[in-house]
N, C-alpha and C positions, 0 to 999 in steps of 0.2 A: 579424738581423745575422749575417753570416758573417765569421769571422776566420780568418786563416791562421797556422798555427804557425810556419812558416818559409817564405818565398818561395824556390822551388827555386834560382833562378839566383844570387841574392845576398841579403843581409839585407833590402834594399829596393830597388826599381827606381828609376831616375832620375826617372820620372814621379811616383812616390810621394814621393820625398825632396826634390825641388826645390820646397820650400814658399816659396821667395823668388824674386826676379827672377834671371834668368840672368846679369844684370850685377851680380855680387856684388862689393861693395867689399872690397878685400883687408883681412883682419883686421890691426888695428894692434898687438895684443899677443897673447901666447899664450892668455890667457883668452878673447879673442874668437875665436881659431882653434878652441878647444875647442867653443865654442857653434856655430860654423859647421859643424864636423864632426858635431855632434849633429843639426843640421838635415839634413845629407846622409844620415844614417842613419834619417831618418823620425821623429825624436823630436818629438812634439807637446807634451809637457809634462814638466817635471822637478819633483821633490818636494824641497823644501829647508828647512833651518833655517840661516839666514845666519850667517856667521862672518867675522871680519876676515882669516882665513887665505886666503880665496879671493875677495877683493873684485874682482879682475880678471875672474873668471868671471861674477860678478853683474853687472859692468859690461857684459860681452858680452851678457848676457841682456836688458839694458835695451831694445835696439832689435830684438831677434830675434822671429821669428814662432813663439816657443815659450812656452807658458804656464808661468809660475813659480808653482807651488802652494806657498805658504808654510805650513809645518806647525808645530805647537806643540811637538813633541818629536821628537828624531832617530829614536827607535824607530818612531814613527808614520810619519815620512817614508820610512824604509827599508822598512817593511811595505807602504806604498802602492806603492813601486817593485816589490817582490816580487809583490804582487797584480797589478799591471799586466803583469808578465812572464807570469804564469799566464793572465791573461785574454786577452791578445793574442798570445802566443807571441814577441813582440819584447822585447828587454831593457828592463826598467823602469830609470829613472834617478833616483837620489837624490844629494843633495849635503849634506854635513855638515862641521863644522869639526873641528879636531884634538883629540886627547886625550879629554876628556869627551864631545864630540860623536860621535867614532868609537866610543867604548865603548858609548854608548846605541844606536847603530845595529847593534851586533854581533848582537843577537838575531835580526834579520831576515836577516843574512848566514848564520847557522846554519840558519835555515828554508830559505833558497834553496839552500844546500848539500845538505841532506837531501832536499829536494823536487825537486831538479834544475830549478830555475827560473832563466831568464835574467835577469840583473840586473847593472847597473854602478853601483857606489857610488864617487862622487868624494869624497875626503877632503882637506880643507885641511891643510897641514903647515907647520912652522916654516921660516924662511929657511934656506938651505943652510949659510950661515956659522955658524948657531947650533947645528948638530947636535953631539951627544955632549957637551953642556954642561949637561944638566939644565935646558934652556930651558923657558919657560912652556908647559905643555901638550904637551911633547915626548913622543913614543912611537915605537916601531919598527913601521911598518906590516907589514913582512915577518914579524916575530915574532908580532904580534897576529893577523894574518889568514892566515898561510901555510898553516895546516892546514884552513881552512874556506873557501877560495876557489880557483877554478880557476887564476887568475893574480893576481899583485900587481905593479902597475907604479908607478913613481914618475917623474914627468916632470922629469928633471934638466936637459934641454936644451930651450929654448923652441921651437926649430925642429922638434922631433919631436912636438910636442903633438898635431897632427892624426893623425900616424901611430899614436901610442899609443892614441888614441880608436878608430881602426879595428881595431887589434889587440885591444883590450878587448872590443869588440862581437863580433868574430869568436870570441874565446874563450868569451864568455858564451853564445853561441847554438849553437856547433858541438858535435857529439857529444852526450853527455849535458849539457844546459845547466846553468848554475850561476852563482854570483856571481863578479864580478871587481872588484878594488879598483884605483882609480887615485889615487895620491897627488899632491897639488898643492902643491909648495913655494910659499910666499907670494911670494917674490921672483921665482922663475922664471916663474910664470904672468903676472906683470906686465911681463916683458921683451918687447921688440919681436919680432914673429913674422916670421922670414925663411925659413921652410920652405915645404913644399908642402902643399896641402889634399888629403887622401886620400879616395878613394871606398870604399864598403863592400866587404868581402871576401866571396867566394863561400863558402857553407856547404854541405857535402855532405849528401845525403839518403840515401845508400846505395842498395841494389838487391836484388831478389829474382831469383835465377837460375832458369833453366828446371828444373834438377835439383832445387833446393830446393822449387819449387812442386810438382813431380811427387811428391817424397817426402811432402810434406805432404798432398797429395790422397790418396795411398795410405793414410797413417796415419789420416786422418779417415774415409775410406770404410770401413775395416776396424774402426773403433772401435765399441764398444758404449756408452761413456759419455764422449763428447767434451765439452770445456768450453773456452770462451774466457775468459781473465783479462786485463782491460784496465785501463790507467791510465798514469801517467807523463806526460812532456811530449812536445813535437813533434807534437801533434795539431792538426787543423783541423776546421771544420764538415764539410768534404767527406770527410775521413778517417773521422770519426765516422759519417756517413751510409753510407759504403761498408762499414764493418765491420758496422753494424747490418743493412744489406740482406743481406749474406752470412749472418749468423747467423740472421736470420728466414727466409730462403729455404731454409735447410738444417735449421731447427729445432734449432740448437745453443745450449744455455743459455750465459749470460754472467754472470760475477761481476766486480765492480769492485774495484779496490784502494781502500783506506781514503781517504776524502775525495777521491775521483776518480770520482764517480758520474754524471758527465754525458757519458760517451762513448757509451753506448747509452741511448736515452730511457727515462725512468721508466715510461712507459706501454707500452713494448714487451713483448710476451709472452715474450721470451727473457731479459728482465732479472731476475736473481735477487737483486739487491741488492749490498751492499758486504761485504767481509771486514774484519777488524780489530776494533777496539773498537766494541761495539754491534752486531756482526753477529748474524745469526740462526744457530741451530744447523744448520738445513737448508742454508744457503749453505756453511758450513764443511764439512759432510758431503760435499756435492757436490765441493768443491775437493779433499778428501782422496781421494775414490773415483774421480775421473775417470781413465779409462785412457789418454786422450790430452789433454794440456793445451797450449793455444796461448796463450802470454802475449804480448800486444801492447802494447809501451811499458812495461809493468809487469814487475817481477821478484818472485819469491817471497822477499820480504825479511822482516824481523822481525815487523812488525805483522800483515800478512795471513796469516802462517803461525802465528799465536798464539805468538809467541816461539820460532820455529824448531822447532815441534812438528808442524805440519801439512805434509804432502807432503814429507817428508824421506827417503822410501825411495829408495835409490840406483838402483833399477830402474825408477822412475817414468819415463814418457814425457813429456818436457817440451820443447816447441819455444819458444824464447825469441826473439821478434822485437824487436830493440832496437838502436838506433844507437850505444849505448855499448859500445865494444870491451872494456871491463873488466867489464861487467855488475856494477857496484858494488852491493853490498848483497844479491846473490842468494844463495839457499841451495838445497840439493837437487840433483837430477840435471839435466844438460843433454844432451838428445838431439841437438839441433842449435841453434846460434846463428845466426839470420838477421840480418845486419847491415843494417837498414833502418829508416826512420822509419815511424810508423803511416800517414802519407800515402802513401808509396811502397808499403807492404804492402797498403793498401786498394785501390790501383789494380791490384795483382797479383791480388787476390782476384776481380776481375771476370773473370779468365780461368780461375779454379779451378772445376772441375766434379767433384762427388763422385758416385761409383758405389757404391751400397750396396743390400743386400737387405732390410735392416730399417729401420724408422722410429724405432728406439730408444724404443719406446713406454714401457717401464718407466722409462727415464731421463727421458723427457719428463714422465711423471707425477710423478716426484720433483721435477722443475723447477717444475711447477705448484704443488706444496706449498710449495716454497721461496719462490716469488713471493708466494703468499697470505700466508705468515708475514711477509714483508718489507713488504707494502703495506697491510695491513688496519689502518685507524685504529680505535682503541678507541671503542666507542659510549658515549654519555654514561651510559646505564643500566649499563654495565659498569664504570664508574669507581668506585673505592672511596671511601667518605666521607673528607673532609678536615676539619681543624679549622676553626672559624668564622673568617672573614676571609681565607681562602685560596682560590685557584682551581686547577684542574687545568691544567697545561701542555698536556696532550692536548686539552682543550676549546678552548683558545685556538688551537692549531695547526689543529684541525679547522675552526674558523671561518675561519682564514686560507686554508687549502687550497681551500675552496669559492670564494674570491674572487680568488685569485692569477691573474695573466695567464699565458699559456702560456710566455712567455719570461722569467719571473722569474729574477733572479740572487740566489743565497743565499750569504751569507758566515758563517763561524763561526770561533771561536778554538779553545780546548781546554777540555774539561770535560764533565761528564755531560749538560749541556744540549744538547750536539751530537747526542745520540741522537735527539731529536725531528726536527730537519731532515733528518738522514741517513735516517731511516726513512720520513718522510711527505711532505716537501716535494718536489714534482715537479722533475725535472731533464730536461726534454724538449728543450732546445735546447743545443747546444754553442757557447760555454762558458756554464755556468749555476751552477757550484758552486765556491766559493773557500774553501779551508781549509788549515791547516798540517798536514803529515804528521809533523812533529817534536814535536807536542803543545805548541806555543808559545801562551801566553795573550796577550791584548791585540791579536789580529790582526783581529777581526771588524769593528770600526769603521773602521780605516784601509783595510782591503780594500774595504769598502762604498763609502768615499769615492772610491777609485781607480776602481772599477767604474762608479759613477754618473757620474763625469767622462768616462770613455771611452764610455759608452753611456747618455746622458741620456734616451733614449727608452724605456729598460727600467726596470721596477721593481726596486730593489735592496733585499733583505731581510737585515738582520743579526740573527742569533740569538745572544744573549750570556748568559753567566752573570753573577751579580752580582760575583763576584771578577774574572772576565775583563774585564768592561766597564770597571771602574775602572782597569785597567792602561793603557788608551789612549782612554777615553771622551771625553777633552778634545778629541779630533779632531772632535767634533761642531761645535766652533767653526770648524775649518777647512772643514767641510762647508757651514756657513752662509755663510762668507766667500766661498767659491769657487763657490757655486751647486750643490752636490751634494745631491740629494734622496734620502733613504733612510729606510726604515722599520726601526726598531730594536725588538726585543722582548727585554727583560731579564727573565730568570727569576731571581727573588729568593727563595732559600731560606735566606739568612743564614748561608751556610757555603761552604767549598771542598768541594763535594759529592763530587767524585771521590775526593779524599784521604780524606774521611770514610768513604766506602764501603770503601776499602782498609783504613782503620784499624779499622773494625768487623770486617772479616774476620780481621785479624791480632791485634787487641787488643780484643775485644768489650767494649762498655760503658765503655771508657776514652777518651772523646772528649778530644782534646788538640790545641790549636793549629790548629783548623779552623773555628772559629766567627767570624762577622762581624757587626758592627753597621753597617748600611747607611744611606746618605742617602735622601732622597726623589728617586728617579731621574727621576720625571715633572717635578718642579720644576726639576731640573737641566737637563733638555731644554728647558724653557721659557726658562730663563736663557740658554741658548745661542741662542735665537731660533727654536726649533722648537716643535712641538706635543707635549705630554706628558700622559698620564693613567695612573691606577693601576687595575688590575683586581684585585679581591679576592674575586670569586665567579664561578662559571661563567655565571651569569645575565647578567653584565655583558659577557661576551666578545664576543658578536656585534656589539653597537652600538659598542663601543670599537674593535674591529678595523675596522669600516666608516668610523668617523670618522677614524682614523689613515690609512687608505688614501686617503680623500678629500683630506686635507691634502697627502700626497705626490704623488698623481697629478693633482690639480686645481690646487693652489696651488704645487706644486713646492717644498715646504719639508720639512725633516726632521721626522719624527714618532717618538715613542717610547712604547711600552706597557710599563709597570712591572707585571709579573705577580707577585703575592705567592703563593708556593706552600708546601705543607707540606714540612717538612724530611725527612719519612720517605719521600717519593716521589722517588727518585733517577733512575729510568729509566721509559720507557713501559711 
């Protein structure tokens, strides 16, 4: 499946967005106008937790050709919208109610802000006449969301409802994408709609000038240690293929930003792995030593630079290809900022010819070492003994990797369990990896639900920690209700493992506040209507993995593997 990050001419073409008859019945109220505007922007589904504050919008959805995915928690709904934005490049849409509902959704807004993900969150509000009176569930959307959203709108005039939807989608998708909030006063959205229905607004893609291309060709041709650093948003399958072809044709190594490992295929000889938490020393060394770095979509921010320590030399040669005019989050030197999306830059690379006398053989050798360190799965005989009744996560992942289809989609939240999918689960198709770059827990299951609904023909694999799973694991109920089939692997070590690891580093032998008593996750999965079983030894892994895959792929039902692991093994 090929998805496009942003269609060049506008957010979506009329052919893509006219999902209903051309003889559209004029919306009777502002809520219906909002829904009609969503259809014009190509929205196929929304993720909602219903509330009395936006009943008119729910009424508009009643007859719309838009799937209303009813979710169990606002955090799950907003995470699904964020994941949809990452997976498709088009703004994901969530709807929640005022006060507590908005508060629960805030975690995903922060994720979308730090990850640069296009997302539109509609939030029901109190009636206009009740403002500033400490009304039931009253809050100030501008104050709450103003620092973590690209724009905050409140529809105070019913006739402007469609216009504000168009502005919200434009803001969410343009430049560096991000979250946008649209407030829905309860009374205003129920008013008669007398305004105009607005079409999607054009989103700019940037460009690469002849001079910029020439300078880049000269820099790469004269480099001894060139490196591509890729990540961020505004990618498409075509852009990923174009960058991959350029890197492979010129033998230029590639490192990925953290949780963005699907831009260059896992099996490509130029793929050196990810930077950030769980990265290999070889990848970090190449990032630091590169004499010419070309960052495409990504910027040298906190995590890939190991807390602003790698590549901070002000004389470093860094070409930053990014549509964000502010380069938010970047550190280190900027040799040249090329204002373009990865898609536009990939097209320009087709014209780029390098002239060099050397094949960079020592640098390529370093790259081969980095790639081997990144991709080599531990062999069973290499695994250290564990206590009785536990399995190695590496053994389970090894059995999975042997059986996964080429186009598997992997989701993960935050925690040391992420080290296994980051290192070993293939990402050969774009898009195929969904994770949060702000370290937010509870993301894996909602993201997997969103991906499965968008691409039901693909296997979706959620890798979870025991603590991370229980933050939104209830969305397996949403998966069953709406027909999302996903395979979940829960790594159960009875602790918040990442914090335990930090704790041992700072206060050795003084474990405090990190231990967990967990339920039977397999039984929980069965209670939600899926398949569940527990793995307590490496010998059980192969058959358990095959049974779970058969349930997902043949029966199209969710399946969960509850893997009991030794507390002492925190990383591969």
